[in-house]
C-alpha positions as CSV (number, residue, x, y, z in Angstrom):
1,M,-79.0,-48.6,103.3
2,K,-79.7,-45.3,100.8
3,P,-76.4,-44.0,99.2
4,A,-76.1,-40.3,98.3
5,A,-76.1,-40.9,94.5
6,T,-73.9,-37.8,93.8
7,S,-72.4,-37.0,96.8
8,V,-68.9,-38.3,95.4
9,P,-69.4,-38.1,91.6
10,F,-67.1,-40.1,89.5
11,A,-64.9,-39.3,86.3
12,G,-66.2,-39.2,82.6
13,P,-69.3,-38.9,81.1
14,F,-70.7,-42.0,82.0
15,A,-70.0,-45.5,84.1
16,L,-71.7,-48.8,84.7
17,G,-73.7,-49.7,87.7
18,T,-76.1,-53.1,88.1
19,L,-79.4,-51.4,89.9
20,S,-82.8,-52.6,90.7
21,A,-86.0,-51.0,91.8
22,P,-86.3,-51.6,95.7
23,D,-87.7,-55.2,95.1
24,G,-87.2,-55.6,91.4
25,V,-84.6,-57.7,89.3
26,P,-81.0,-56.3,88.8
27,F,-80.5,-54.9,85.8
28,P,-77.5,-53.6,83.7
29,A,-77.1,-49.6,83.8
30,L,-75.4,-46.5,82.1
31,V,-75.2,-43.9,84.9
32,T,-74.3,-40.4,84.6
33,P,-72.5,-37.7,87.0
34,D,-75.8,-36.3,87.4
35,G,-77.7,-38.8,89.1
36,R,-79.5,-40.4,85.9
37,A,-79.7,-44.4,85.6
38,L,-80.6,-45.9,82.3
39,D,-81.9,-49.6,82.1
40,L,-79.3,-50.8,79.5
41,R,-81.4,-53.8,78.5
42,A,-84.0,-51.8,76.7
43,A,-81.7,-49.2,75.5
44,L,-79.8,-51.7,73.7
45,G,-82.2,-54.3,73.0
46,E,-80.6,-57.1,74.5
47,R,-82.8,-58.7,77.3
48,E,-80.5,-61.0,78.6
49,L,-77.9,-58.5,78.9
50,T,-76.0,-58.2,82.3
51,T,-72.8,-56.0,83.1
52,R,-70.6,-58.9,82.3
53,T,-71.9,-60.0,79.1
54,L,-71.8,-56.4,78.2
55,L,-68.4,-55.9,79.1
56,E,-67.6,-59.0,76.6
57,S,-67.9,-56.9,73.6
58,W,-66.6,-53.6,75.5
59,A,-65.0,-52.3,72.3
60,E,-68.4,-52.5,70.2
61,A,-70.2,-51.1,73.1
62,T,-68.1,-48.1,74.1
63,P,-69.4,-46.0,71.4
64,R,-72.6,-46.8,71.7
65,L,-72.6,-46.1,75.5
66,H,-71.3,-42.5,74.4
67,A,-74.2,-41.6,72.2
68,L,-76.8,-42.8,74.9
69,A,-74.8,-41.1,77.8
70,R,-75.8,-37.8,75.7
71,D,-79.3,-39.0,74.5
72,D,-81.6,-36.7,76.8
73,E,-84.6,-38.6,75.1
74,A,-83.7,-42.0,76.8
75,A,-85.9,-43.3,79.3
76,W,-83.7,-42.1,82.4
77,Q,-84.5,-42.7,85.6
78,P,-83.6,-41.0,89.0
79,L,-80.9,-42.8,90.3
80,G,-81.9,-42.3,94.2
81,N,-85.2,-44.3,93.5
82,L,-82.9,-47.6,92.9
83,R,-80.6,-50.2,94.6
84,M,-77.1,-50.5,94.2
85,H,-75.8,-53.7,93.8
86,A,-72.0,-55.1,92.9
87,P,-71.7,-53.6,89.5
88,V,-70.3,-56.8,87.8
89,E,-70.4,-60.7,88.6
90,P,-66.8,-61.8,87.7
91,R,-66.0,-65.4,86.8
92,Q,-62.5,-65.1,88.7
93,V,-61.2,-62.8,91.2
94,F,-57.5,-62.2,91.1
95,Q,-56.2,-60.5,94.6
96,S,-52.8,-58.8,94.7
97,G,-51.6,-59.1,98.9
98,A,-48.4,-57.0,99.8
99,N,-48.3,-54.5,97.2
100,Y,-48.2,-50.9,99.2
101,R,-44.9,-50.4,100.5
102,Q,-45.6,-49.0,103.6
103,H,-48.3,-51.1,104.5
104,V,-46.1,-54.1,104.0
105,I,-43.9,-52.4,106.4
106,D,-46.3,-51.6,108.9
107,L,-47.4,-55.3,108.5
108,E,-44.4,-56.9,108.8
109,V,-42.9,-54.7,111.9
110,A,-46.6,-55.3,113.8
111,H,-46.2,-59.5,113.1
112,R,-42.5,-59.2,114.4
113,A,-41.8,-62.5,116.9
114,P,-41.7,-61.3,120.4
115,D,-38.3,-62.4,120.8
116,D,-37.1,-60.6,117.6
117,P,-33.9,-58.5,118.8
118,R,-34.2,-55.7,115.9
119,P,-35.6,-52.1,117.1
120,V,-38.2,-51.1,115.1
121,E,-36.5,-49.1,112.6
122,E,-33.6,-51.5,111.8
123,A,-36.8,-53.7,111.3
124,R,-38.6,-51.2,108.9
125,E,-35.2,-50.5,107.0
126,E,-34.9,-54.4,106.2
127,I,-38.2,-54.8,105.3
128,A,-38.2,-51.8,103.0
129,A,-34.7,-53.2,101.3
130,L,-36.7,-56.7,100.4
131,M,-39.7,-54.9,99.1
132,D,-37.7,-53.0,96.8
133,R,-35.8,-56.5,95.6
134,R,-39.4,-57.6,95.1
135,A,-40.3,-55.0,92.9
136,A,-37.1,-54.8,91.0
137,E,-37.5,-58.5,90.3
138,D,-41.3,-58.4,89.3
139,L,-42.5,-60.8,91.5
140,P,-46.1,-59.8,92.7
141,Y,-47.7,-61.9,95.5
142,V,-51.1,-62.8,94.2
143,F,-53.9,-65.5,94.9
144,I,-57.5,-66.3,94.5
145,G,-60.7,-64.8,95.5
146,L,-64.4,-66.0,95.8
147,P,-66.9,-64.3,93.4
148,S,-69.6,-65.6,96.2
149,A,-67.5,-63.0,98.5
150,I,-68.7,-59.8,96.5
151,T,-71.7,-57.7,98.1
152,G,-72.8,-54.4,96.9
153,P,-71.6,-51.5,97.8
154,Y,-74.4,-49.8,100.4
155,D,-75.0,-53.4,101.8
156,D,-74.4,-54.5,105.4
157,V,-71.2,-56.6,106.1
158,H,-71.8,-59.5,108.0
159,L,-69.2,-60.3,110.4
160,P,-69.0,-63.8,111.2
161,E,-69.3,-65.3,114.6
162,W,-65.6,-66.8,114.3
163,A,-63.9,-63.7,112.7
164,E,-61.7,-62.4,116.1
165,K,-60.2,-59.8,114.3
166,P,-62.0,-58.5,111.2
167,D,-60.2,-55.8,109.0
168,W,-60.7,-53.5,106.2
169,E,-58.5,-53.2,102.9
170,L,-59.3,-50.5,100.6
171,E,-58.2,-51.4,97.1
172,L,-58.4,-50.2,93.6
173,A,-59.7,-52.7,91.5
174,A,-59.3,-53.2,87.9
175,V,-62.4,-54.9,85.4
176,I,-61.2,-56.9,82.5
177,G,-62.5,-56.1,79.3
178,K,-61.4,-58.8,76.9
179,P,-59.4,-62.3,77.4
180,A,-55.9,-61.8,78.4
181,Y,-53.5,-64.6,78.3
182,R,-49.4,-64.0,78.4
183,V,-49.9,-60.5,77.7
184,S,-47.2,-58.1,78.3
185,T,-46.6,-55.1,80.7
186,D,-46.6,-52.8,77.5
187,E,-50.3,-54.0,76.4
188,A,-51.8,-55.1,79.3
189,L,-54.0,-52.1,80.1
190,E,-55.4,-52.5,76.7
191,Y,-57.2,-55.1,78.3
192,V,-58.5,-53.3,81.3
193,A,-62.3,-52.3,80.7
194,G,-62.4,-49.9,83.6
195,Y,-61.8,-49.5,87.5
196,T,-63.9,-49.7,90.5
197,I,-63.5,-49.4,94.4
198,A,-63.0,-52.9,96.5
199,N,-62.7,-53.7,100.0
200,D,-61.2,-56.7,100.8
201,L,-61.9,-57.1,104.0
202,T,-59.8,-59.7,106.3
203,D,-59.8,-61.5,109.6
204,R,-56.5,-61.3,110.7
205,A,-56.5,-63.9,113.1
206,T,-56.8,-66.7,110.4
207,V,-54.4,-65.3,107.9
208,F,-51.9,-67.6,109.0
209,R,-52.3,-71.4,110.4
210,R,-51.6,-71.8,113.5
211,D,-51.7,-75.8,113.3
212,M,-49.3,-76.1,110.3
213,P,-47.0,-72.7,110.1
214,A,-44.8,-74.0,107.3
215,I,-48.1,-74.1,105.1
216,G,-48.2,-70.1,105.4
217,T,-51.3,-68.1,104.6
218,D,-55.2,-69.9,104.6
219,W,-56.9,-66.8,102.5
220,L,-60.0,-69.2,101.8
221,R,-60.8,-68.6,106.1
222,S,-59.3,-65.2,106.3
223,K,-61.0,-63.6,103.2
224,N,-63.8,-65.4,101.6
225,A,-66.6,-65.3,104.2
226,P,-69.9,-64.0,102.5
227,G,-70.1,-60.4,101.8
228,F,-66.3,-60.1,102.9
229,T,-65.7,-58.0,99.4
230,P,-68.0,-54.8,98.8
231,L,-67.5,-54.0,95.3
232,G,-68.9,-50.6,93.2
233,P,-70.5,-48.8,93.5
234,W,-69.5,-48.2,89.8
235,I,-67.4,-49.5,86.8
236,V,-65.7,-46.0,85.2
237,P,-64.2,-46.9,82.2
238,A,-60.5,-46.6,82.0
239,E,-60.4,-43.8,79.1
240,S,-62.0,-41.7,81.9
241,I,-58.8,-42.5,84.6
242,A,-56.0,-40.6,83.3
243,D,-53.8,-42.6,85.5
244,P,-54.4,-45.8,87.9
245,G,-51.3,-45.2,89.4
246,D,-51.8,-42.1,90.6
247,L,-55.2,-41.7,92.8
248,R,-56.3,-41.4,96.4
249,V,-57.2,-44.6,98.5
250,T,-59.2,-43.1,101.4
251,L,-61.0,-45.0,104.1
252,K,-62.9,-43.6,107.1
253,L,-64.5,-45.7,109.8
254,N,-67.2,-44.0,112.0
255,G,-66.1,-40.6,110.1
256,D,-62.2,-40.8,110.9
257,T,-59.7,-41.2,108.0
258,M,-58.2,-44.4,108.9
259,Q,-56.5,-45.0,105.0
260,D,-55.6,-42.1,102.9
261,E,-52.4,-42.8,100.3
262,S,-52.0,-42.7,96.7
263,T,-51.6,-45.5,94.2
264,K,-48.6,-44.2,93.9
265,D,-47.2,-46.3,96.9
266,M,-48.1,-49.6,95.0
267,L,-45.0,-51.7,94.3
268,F,-47.0,-53.3,91.0
269,G,-49.3,-51.1,89.4
270,V,-52.2,-52.6,87.0
271,A,-50.2,-53.2,84.4
272,R,-47.5,-55.3,85.6
273,L,-50.2,-57.2,87.5
274,V,-52.3,-57.7,84.5
275,S,-49.0,-59.1,82.6
276,Y,-48.3,-61.5,85.9
277,I,-51.5,-62.8,86.4
278,S,-51.8,-63.5,82.9
279,R,-48.5,-65.5,82.1
280,T,-50.1,-68.2,84.2
281,S,-54.4,-67.6,83.7
282,Q,-56.2,-66.6,81.3
283,L,-58.0,-63.1,82.4
284,L,-61.6,-63.1,81.2
285,P,-64.1,-60.1,80.5
286,G,-65.7,-59.0,84.0
287,D,-63.0,-60.6,86.1
288,L,-61.2,-58.4,89.0
289,V,-57.9,-57.7,89.6
290,L,-57.7,-56.4,93.4
291,T,-54.1,-54.3,93.2
292,G,-54.0,-54.2,97.4
293,S,-54.8,-52.3,100.2
294,P,-52.4,-49.1,101.2
295,A,-51.3,-48.6,104.8
296,G,-53.8,-47.8,107.8
297,N,-55.3,-50.9,108.1
298,G,-57.2,-51.7,112.0
299,I,-54.1,-54.4,112.4
300,H,-51.9,-50.9,112.2
301,W,-54.2,-48.9,114.4
302,G,-55.1,-51.6,117.2
303,R,-58.7,-51.2,116.3
304,L,-60.5,-53.9,114.3
305,L,-64.3,-54.0,113.3
306,R,-67.0,-54.9,115.2
307,D,-70.8,-54.6,115.3
308,G,-72.4,-50.9,114.3
309,D,-69.3,-49.5,112.6
310,V,-69.6,-47.8,109.4
311,M,-66.7,-47.7,106.7
312,E,-67.0,-45.4,103.8
313,G,-64.6,-45.7,101.0
314,S,-63.7,-43.6,98.1
315,I,-61.4,-43.6,95.2
316,T,-60.3,-40.6,93.0
317,G,-63.0,-40.7,90.1
318,L,-64.5,-43.9,90.9
319,G,-67.1,-42.6,93.5
320,A,-67.6,-43.8,97.1
321,Q,-69.2,-47.1,98.9
322,R,-70.6,-47.0,102.4
323,T,-70.8,-50.1,104.4
324,R,-72.6,-50.9,108.0
325,C,-70.9,-53.8,110.0
326,V,-73.4,-56.3,111.8
327,S,-72.3,-59.0,113.9
328,Q,-73.8,-62.2,112.9
329,E,-74.1,-62.8,116.9
330,T,-76.6,-60.0,117.5
331,G,-77.9,-60.0,113.9
332,S,-78.6,-56.1,114.1
């Protein structure tokens, strides 16, 4: 599936991507909003360079990247001739659940027990009060995803035959630029190199263990099939995003808008999530922090993903991704 290289430009003078010729080896690339790409292995004289190793020296690399973006004599290639891959291969993927106020309220109401006596509006008010308490007490909900679930921003998404209720979840993802352990909320954004787009697909039918209700959620089964996390297309430097807490997250399904919400609705912003995760785990360069998905998922609309569906996801300043769903039963 070929992208429209400049249909939704990103913010700032450059971004990072991982590209290849149609049958070539992927390479880390500097891309510009006017549709040019530069192989950073040659430009920086490092044949083994990857996007992740570039992020490991992000502070030192940034001035060089700015200079390259202004160099019209560099070996630029037309972006439209290249294939886009996921922009980075992270070592760790941290995912935030129940982080958009309206989304949580919608999900909780949708999953109410059949014998719940509360009217819908009463249930919504009680759930909203609970979310406000969570935000005040600084208790994000974070779990671990698998890097093997990541796929490119224009690759087909293969729906496993066992996934009864596959759903979309478009999310802002922060990309870590230096090791972070036990950092405060005030300093947390200093550890974020940039931002990208993730679609954190979920099979709603396997989120909860039917055989062991007391054990709770099963994120391995419901979220980590190969290709269940389309990522990218770009990593846009944090310096080019004025406020990650004020971006528009939009997902269209077959041209119809399903999600369209501001990151202002997040209960816990990027800084609070990074700080919270770092209290337990050390974040490493290239790691992803997915910040949760806003209202408008398929479970809300009563319309889950099926063979042939096309998802188009965009976030302010980060470009856009486009993926087609393919059922593994049909293989088409």
